[in-house]
C-alpha positions in Angstrom: 20.4 8.7 -21.1 23.3 7.7 -18.6 24.3 10.6 -17.7 21.0 11.4 -16.6 21.2 8.5 -15.0 23.7 9.6 -13.0 23.3 12.6 -12.5 20.2 12.5 -11.1 20.8 8.8 -8.3 24.1 12.1 -7.4 21.0 14.3 -6.3 18.8 12.0 -5.0 21.3 10.9 -2.7 22.1 14.4 -1.3 18.3 14.9 -0.8 17.9 14.5 2.8 14.0 13.4 2.3 14.3 10.9 -0.4 17.0 8.9 2.4 14.2 9.5 4.8 10.7 8.5 3.2 12.9 5.4 0.8 15.2 4.3 3.8 14.5 5.8 7.2 11.2 5.3 7.8 10.5 1.5 6.4 13.9 0.5 8.7 11.7 2.6 12.0 9.1 0.3 11.5 10.6 -2.5 10.7 12.9 -2.1 14.1 9.3 -1.5 16.1 8.2 -4.6 14.9 11.0 -6.3 14.9 11.8 -5.6 18.6 8.6 -6.4 19.5 7.8 -9.5 18.1 4.5 -10.0 19.1 1.0 -10.1 17.1 -2.6 -8.6 17.7 -3.9 -10.0 14.6 -7.3 -12.0 14.5 -6.9 -15.6 15.2 -8.6 -17.4 11.7 -10.6 -20.4 12.3 -12.2 -22.8 9.6 -15.1 -25.5 10.6 -14.4 -28.6 9.1 -17.6 -29.3 6.8 -20.0 -31.5 8.8 -19.1 -29.5 12.0 -22.0 -28.8 14.5 -22.3 -25.2 14.2 -25.9 -25.2 15.9 -24.4 -25.3 19.5 -23.2 -23.0 22.8 -19.4 -23.3 21.9 -19.7 -22.5 18.0 -22.1 -19.6 18.9 -19.5 -18.6 21.9 -16.2 -18.5 19.6 -18.6 -16.7 17.2 -19.2 -13.7 19.6 -15.9 -13.6 20.3 -13.9 -10.4 18.9 -10.5 -11.9 18.7 -11.5 -14.7 16.5 -12.5 -14.4 12.9 -14.6 -17.5 11.6 -13.8 -17.9 7.8 -16.6 -19.6 5.8 -16.9 -20.4 2.1 -13.9 -21.8 1.3 -11.6 -24.4 -0.6 -10.7 -26.8 2.6 -7.9 -28.2 0.4 -6.6 -25.0 -0.8 -7.7 -23.8 3.5 -5.3 -27.0 4.7 -2.7 -25.9 2.9 -3.0 -22.3 3.9 -3.4 -23.5 7.5 0.4 -25.6 6.9 1.8 -22.1 5.9 0.0 -20.4 8.8 -2.2 -18.3 6.8 -4.7 -19.8 8.6 -4.4 -20.6 12.5 -6.6 -23.3 12.8 -9.3 -26.0 12.2 -12.1 -27.0 14.5 -14.7 -29.9 14.2 -17.4 -30.1 16.7 -19.4 -33.7 16.7 -21.5 -35.6 18.6 -20.4 -39.3 19.6 -22.6 -42.5 20.0 -22.7 -42.3 23.7 -24.0 -38.9 23.6 -20.3 -37.0 24.6 -19.6 -33.6 22.8 -16.3 -34.0 21.1 -14.2 -30.6 20.0 -11.0 -31.5 17.7 -9.5 -28.6 17.0 -5.7 -28.9 14.7 -3.6 -25.9 15.0 -0.3 -25.4 13.3 3.7 -25.3 14.2 3.6 -22.1 11.9 1.5 -20.1 14.3 1.6 -21.8 17.4 0.9 -18.6 20.0 -2.2 -18.1 18.3 -3.0 -21.6 18.0 -2.2 -22.2 22.2 -4.4 -18.4 22.7 -7.1 -20.4 20.4 -6.7 -23.5 23.0 -7.3 -22.1 26.0 -10.2 -19.6 25.0 -12.1 -23.5 23.6 -11.0 -25.2 26.7 -12.3 -22.3 29.1 -16.1 -22.7 27.2 -15.0 -26.2 27.6 -14.7 -26.7 31.0 -17.7 -24.0 31.6 -20.3 -26.2 29.9 -18.7 -29.4 31.9 -19.6 -27.7 35.1 -23.3 -27.6 34.4 -22.5 -32.0 34.4 -20.7 -32.9 37.6 -23.1 -35.2 38.2 -22.5 -37.3 35.7 -18.9 -39.1 36.0 -17.9 -38.9 32.2 -17.3 -35.1 30.9 -20.2 -34.2 28.5 -17.7 -32.2 26.3 -13.9 -33.5 25.7 -11.4 -31.2 23.4 -8.7 -32.9 21.4 -6.0 -31.2 20.0 -3.3 -32.3 17.3 -1.2 -29.8 15.8 1.1 -31.0 12.1 4.3 -29.3 11.4 4.3 -26.3 9.6 7.2 -23.1 9.2 6.8 -20.3 12.1 5.2 -17.4 11.1 6.6 -14.5 12.6 6.2 -10.8 12.8 8.5 -9.3 11.0 7.2 -11.6 7.4 4.2 -9.7 7.6 5.7 -6.3 8.1 9.2 -6.7 5.9 7.2 -7.0 2.7 4.7 -4.2 3.9 7.3 -1.6 4.6 9.1 -2.4 1.3 5.8 -1.9 -0.7 5.7 1.4 2.1 9.2 2.4 0.6 8.9 1.7 -3.3 5.4 3.5 -4.0 7.2 6.9 -1.2 10.1 6.6 -3.8 8.0 6.3 -7.0 5.8 8.8 -6.4 7.1 11.3 -4.6 10.4 11.2 -5.1 9.3 12.0 -9.1 6.7 14.3 -8.5 8.7 16.3 -6.8 11.9 16.1 -9.4 9.9 16.7 -12.4 7.9 19.8 -10.9 11.4 21.0 -10.2 13.0 20.5 -13.6 9.4 22.2 -15.0 10.2 25.4 -12.4 13.8 25.6 -13.1 13.1 25.4 -16.8 15.8 22.4 -17.1 13.0 20.5 -19.4 12.8 23.2 -21.3 16.3 23.2 -21.8 16.3 19.7 -22.4 13.7 19.9 -25.2 15.7 22.3 -27.2 18.4 19.9 -26.9 18.5 16.1 -29.4 17.7 14.6 -26.8 14.7 12.8 -27.3 11.7 12.9 -23.9 11.9 9.1 -23.8 15.2 9.2 -22.5 15.1 11.8 -20.1 12.0 9.8 -19.2 14.0 6.6 -18.3 17.6 8.6 -17.4 15.1 9.9 -14.5 13.5 6.5 -14.0 16.8 4.4 -14.0 18.2 6.7 -11.1 15.3 6.0 -8.8 15.6 2.1 -10.4 18.9 2.2 -8.6 18.6 3.8 -5.5 14.8 1.4 -4.8 17.1 -1.4 -5.8 19.9 -0.4 -3.2 17.5 0.5 -0.1 15.2 -2.7 -1.1 18.6 -4.6 -0.4 19.3 -3.0 2.8 15.7 -3.3 4.0 15.3 -7.3 3.1 19.0 -7.8 4.3 18.5 -5.9 8.1 14.7 -8.0 8.6 17.2 -11.5 7.8 20.2 -11.2 9.7 18.7 -9.4 12.4 15.3 -10.0 12.8 14.7 -13.4 11.1 13.0 -12.7 8.5 11.7 -15.8 6.0 13.4 -16.5 3.1 12.3 -19.6 2.4 14.8 -20.8 -1.1 18.3 -17.8 0.3 18.9 -16.3 -2.9 16.6 -17.6 -5.2 13.6 -16.1 -2.7 16.0 -13.0 -2.4 16.2 -12.3 -6.5 12.6 -13.0 -6.5 11.6 -10.1 -4.3 14.1 -7.6 -5.6 12.2 -8.6 -9.5 8.8 -8.4 -8.4 9.8 -5.0 -6.7 11.2 -3.5 -9.9 8.0 -4.7 -11.6 5.8 -2.7 -9.5 8.4 0.4 -8.9 8.0 0.9 -13.0 4.4 1.1 -12.1 4.6 3.6 -9.1 6.9 5.7 -11.6 3.8 6.5 -13.7 1.7 7.5 -10.3 4.8 9.9 -10.2 4.7 11.6 -13.7 0.7 11.9 -13.0 1.0 13.8 -10.1 3.4 16.2 -11.6 1.9 16.7 -14.9 -1.1 18.1 -13.0 0.5 19.7 -9.7 1.1 23.7 -10.7 3.8 23.7 -8.4 6.2 22.2 -5.4 3.1 22.6 -2.5 1.1 21.1 -4.7 2.6 17.8 -4.9 2.0 16.9 -0.8 -1.7 16.7 -1.3 -1.9 15.1 -4.5 0.2 12.4 -4.2 -1.4 11.8 -0.2 -4.6 10.8 -2.5 -2.6 8.4 -3.9 -0.3 7.4 -1.5 -2.0 7.6 2.4 -5.0 5.0 1.0 -2.7 2.5 -0.1 -0.5 2.9 3.0 -3.7 2.1 5.6 -5.8 -0.5 3.5 -3.3 -2.6 1.5 -2.3 -4.2 4.1 0.8 -2.4 4.9 0.8 -2.9 8.8 -2.4 -5.0 9.1 -4.4 -8.1 7.3 -7.0 -7.3 4.7 -9.2 -10.2 6.8 -8.7 -7.6 9.6 -10.9 -5.1 8.3 -14.6 -4.5 7.3 -16.0 -6.3 4.7 -17.4 -3.6 3.0 -14.0 -2.0 3.7 -12.1 -5.5 2.1 -12.9 -4.5 -1.8 -11.4 -1.3 -1.8 -8.2 -2.6 -0.7 -8.4 -5.3 -3.2 -8.6 -2.8 -5.8 -5.2 -1.2 -5.1 -2.0 -2.0 -6.8 0.2 -2.1 -3.5 -2.2 -4.5 -2.0 -0.7 -7.1 -4.2 3.0 -6.2 -4.8 2.6 -6.9 -0.1 0.8 -10.3 -1.1 3.2 -11.3 -4.0 6.2 -10.3 -1.6 4.8 -12.6 1.4 4.1 -15.3 -1.4 7.3 -15.2 -2.5 9.2 -14.9 0.8 7.4 -17.4 3.6 5.8 -19.7 1.0 8.7 -20.0 -1.5 6.3 -19.0 -4.4 8.4 -18.3 -7.6 7.4 -15.5 -10.2 4.8 -18.1 -12.1 3.2 -18.8 -8.7 2.4 -14.8 -8.1 2.0 -14.2 -12.1 -2.1 -12.4 -11.4 -0.7 -10.4 -8.8 1.7 -9.3 -11.5 -0.6 -9.0 -14.1 -2.9 -6.6 -12.3 -0.2 -4.4 -11.0 0.8 -4.3 -14.6 -2.5 -3.1 -15.7 -2.5 -0.6 -13.6 1.0 0.7 -14.9 -0.8 0.9 -18.6 -3.7 3.0 -17.5 -1.4 5.1 -14.5 0.9 5.7 -17.8 -1.8 5.8 -20.3 -2.6 9.0 -18.1 0.9 10.5 -17.1 1.3 11.2 -21.2 -1.6 12.8 -21.4 -1.0 15.3 -18.3 3.0 15.6 -19.2 4.5 19.1 -19.5 7.8 20.4 -20.7 7.0 23.8 -19.1 
C-alpha cells in the first residue's frame, strides 16, 4: 500500500493538470480577490422585534436592491452574528411620545464598510423625509447610530475557505477519476487483481497519495492567505489544525465521487462531462464565490443539499469565529452521510477492467 502511495504521489507531482486544478486555480482566485479587497455582497439587515414596519423608511429599505432584510430568526443568535460580522446591522424604528420618529441603527466593526453604506442610505431617506417638514423647528425623523465591537470580516475571510473547498473537490473528483480510468485502460488494475494485493489497499494507496498532495496544497493556500492578505486564523495554530482536519474529512468524501465517476465513465473523454455534472453545481451554488443568501430563495434549498456547502461553512466558522470541531459537528455529519451514500455507489460501479 505504501509503495502504491509513493508511486501515485510521484505521478501526481509530474502531472501538470493536477498541479493546475489543485493549486494554481485556487491561488489565482485568492490573489484576484485578495488584491481587490472590496466586497459587492448585499447588506444583511435585521429589524428589531417591536420595530415599526408600516412606515416610509422601512418600505424604502425593503425596496433597495442592496439591502437584504432577514426575517424569522432567533434574535439572540442574530446579535451574536452581528458581533461576528455575519449580519451587518440591526435597525429599530419607533415613534416617540412627542411625535418624532426615531431610527436606531446598530452596526458592527466586523463589517464597517457595509455599516457605513447602510448609514448613508438611511440618512438620505431621513433627510428627504425631513425636507417635507421644513416649517417645524425640530426634524420629524432622527437617526441614532451605535457601533459595537467586532472582528473585521475581510473579503479574503470569505474567499479563501471557498477556494480551499474548490481545490479539495477538484482533487477528489477529477484526480481520482482520471487516474483510475488510466490504470484500467492500461490494464494495470487487472495486473493488480492478479497479485496478492487486496483491493482495499489499492484504493487506500491511491487515496493516501491524493490526501498527502491535497493537504500540502491546503497548507500553501492557508499560509499564503494568512501572511500575504491577512486571512483570519482566530486561534492561530489550533484553528489551522482544525481546518486541516475538516479538509481531510471532506477530501475522503470527495474521493468517493471520483471513484463513482471512474466506475461510470468508459474512457478518459467521458470523465470531464460526468465529473462536471458533480462539480460545477457545487462550485457555483455552494457558497464558493458568493454567499448563499445572495441566491433566489427557491435556489437556496438546492445549495443546502450540496456537501461542498457544509465544508465551506465549517471552514469559515472555524477560521473566523474560532469554532472547534464539536461546534461544526452538524456540517461534518452531513458530509459523512454523503460519504456513506457515495461510497456505497462507488462499490457497486467499481470495475477492474
